[in-house]
C-alpha angles and dihedrals in degrees: 000000000000128000113263101161120088126218096260090048090050093052092047091050091050093049093048092043094050090047092053093047089048087054091051091051094046097245094133110089119233091013121101115236116252133192087224087075090074088076083079088081089075097063090042093054094044091049092051093045094045090221129100116194091204090054090050091050093053097036096246119153121179098170094087094237124109 
């Protein structure tokens, strides 16, 4: 499993993932918690692993290495 996620992509995935999990846990004021927020675990895991299966399937590589 090779790295196919660049540093900017990783940070964006972490920010979006943490925001979604915060939504699921009810940490965002004036917004009702939703179980849909748990989907934020997917971008968090892919950012930490540095590999996105969907990117691999479509041949996308944002890490700048060949």
